[in-house]
Each structure stands twice: as structure tokens, then as C-alpha cells.
N, C-alpha and C positions, 0 to 999 in steps of 0.2 A: 389828613390830621393821621399822625403818627400810630403805632402800635402803641407804643408805652403808653402816648397820650389817652386813647381808647381806654386800656386796661384802669389806669387813674379816673376818667370818668365812670367807667364801668361798676367800680369799687365806691364811687361816691352814690351812685345811684344806688346799690345795694345796700350802704350803709344808712343810707337815709330811708327807704323801704324797710330795713329791719328794724330802726327807731318808729317809725310811723304805725309798725306793726306791733311793737314796745308798747306805745304810748296806749293805743288802742285795746289791745288785749289788756292792759292795767285798767283803762276805764270801765271795761266789762266784768272786773275782778272784783267780786265785795270786798271791801278793807276796812278794818277795825279801826277807827278812830282814838287817838292816846286820850287814856282816863282823864274826866276834867270832875272838876269838881265846881257845882250850878250853886250861887247864891240866890236863893228865891227873895221875889220883892218882901217877905215876911222877915226877913233876914235866916230863913231855913235854908241848910245845906245839904247836897247829896251829890254822892260821885254816879258819873253816867254808869259804871260799874254796878250800882245800886240795881240798875234797872234791869240785868240782863234775865231773861227767861220772858224780858216782856218783849213786844213789836213797839216800835219809839220813834215816833213823829218828831222831829227837832227841828224847830221852824226860827232861824234868825231873822229879825223884824225889827221896826222903828214906830216911834209913834207920828213919827213927821214923813214916815212913807206912806202916800195916798195908796198906792195898791196891797201894800200889809192891810193899812187899815180896812180896804174893802174884802179881802181875803179874810179876814178874821171871824168872821159869821161862820164862813164854811169848814174852818180848820175846829170850830167849835163845834158845828154837825159834826162832821167826819169823828174827833173824839166821843161825841153824844154815842153814835151809830156804832162804834167797836169798843168803847171801855167796857164793858161786859166781858167781853171775848179777849180782853188783854191788850186792849191798847194804851200806851202812855205816850202822852202828848208834852212836850218842854219847849214854851215860846222862850227863845231868847233874845231880851232887849241888845241891840247894839251897844258897844261902849261910847259911844256919843249922844246915845238918847237921856236923860236926864232922869236919874231914877225917881224923883215922882210925879215927872209925865208918866211914867211907865205903869207904877203905880196907882196913879187915878184913872187909868185907861183901864188896867184893870180890874179894878174894884167897879168903875162905871156899868162897864161891859158883863160885870159878873162872868169874866173866863173861868173855868170848870178845871182847867187842868194848870198844872206848877208854871207859873209866870218867874223867870229869872232876870238878872242883872250882869251883862258880860263885862264889867268894868274894867277889865283890865286886857281884855281881846283874848283870855284862853279858850276860851270855847271855842271862839272862832281859827283859830290854830289847833286845836285837836282835831277837829272837822277839814284839815286842810287849806283852810281862809274859805273868807267868803267876798264874792266879788262887789255884789250889791244884795238888797233886801228887795223881796224875800228871799231869800234862800231854804229850803227845806229839806231835810235825810229822812230817808224812812231807813232805820235801824233794824234788823232781824231779832230773832231771840237770843241769839250768842254774840251779840253785840257790833254786826257787822252793818254797813254801809251797806244798802242795795239799790238804793235812788238816790238822787242827787237832783232834784227840780231847782231852777233860776229862772226867778220869776214866777208868778200864781200858777200854779200848778193845775194841770187838767183834774178835776179832781173825781171825774167818771171811772180815770182809768186811774188814779191816786187810789179810790176805795179799788177798786180790781185789785193791785197790789197787795196792799192790806189784807184783803180775806185771803190771799195764796198767802200770804206770810204767815196769818194766824192758823192757818191751817197746817203749816208746818211745826212738827215738836221741837224744840230746842233742846 
């Protein structure tokens, strides 16, 4: 291998290493989702920014998703456990989920938190995209995403993270 070729290979390896480090650092750094207006199943509207000052669990789900449906009672338990300490939960139904099914599920299961419809996929975009359901985000009091869970979260670990965030002042 010639000296020029070694320099080129070294430069490529160095660039890939820097790219990998940058991506890794970005994943570990809290990011703030774009502000989004949610539409609740009862027609109520609110902005993500209106929840600043609270620790927020944002759960993207669908009534057709068996994992989502099986984790929902744990989402309810988590909300009930921490709501008095300042936890807010927003369940965001995916754009393909029929609104009447979402409404019926929320009513039948007496979901105690805000249930919203992401009819145009704006909420999903604001959170950087959702590859599948369920996907849950823990957002701190300043509005930054501190953890993303794809699939059902480990609720023990989630509880520890929620408690840590609730102890911090906004």
C-alpha cells in the first residue's frame, strides 16, 4: 500500500470515528422536541410547551398494537404513583389508529391521563420520528427528552428515572 493510500484510509477511518462519536454524543445529550399542539380525544387542545415545569411521559401507541395494550395498565400505575409529585402523561395514538377506537379504548379502560390523536403525524415528527409502537419518551421539567424507550420499557428502571427527574427543580 502506498503512503498516499494509507493517508486516505487513515482519513476515512478517522472521519468515521468522529461521526460515530458525534452520533453517540447526540444520543446521550438531552434534546428538546419541537413544540407540538396535541388534540385530545375529547377535542381539547394543548401544546407540549404548556407542560414545562412538569416531568412528562409521552407514550406513542396504537389500539392495534398488542404490546401497547398490554403495557397500558403499567402506564396507568406509573402515572397514578407519580402524578401527585408532578408527573404528566400523554398517550399519543398513531395517525393510522381510528379515532373512534382510541376514544372507546380510553373510555373503557378509564385512562386517567391525557389521550391524544396524532392525526397528521405532527407529534411523531416533533419527537424525531417513531419507528414503531410503543415508543415512550421521558421529558424533563425544562422540556428536554432525557430517555427514549422503544418497545415496552422496563418499568422498574423507568420509575427510577422518573423519581430522579422529579427530584430536580425545573
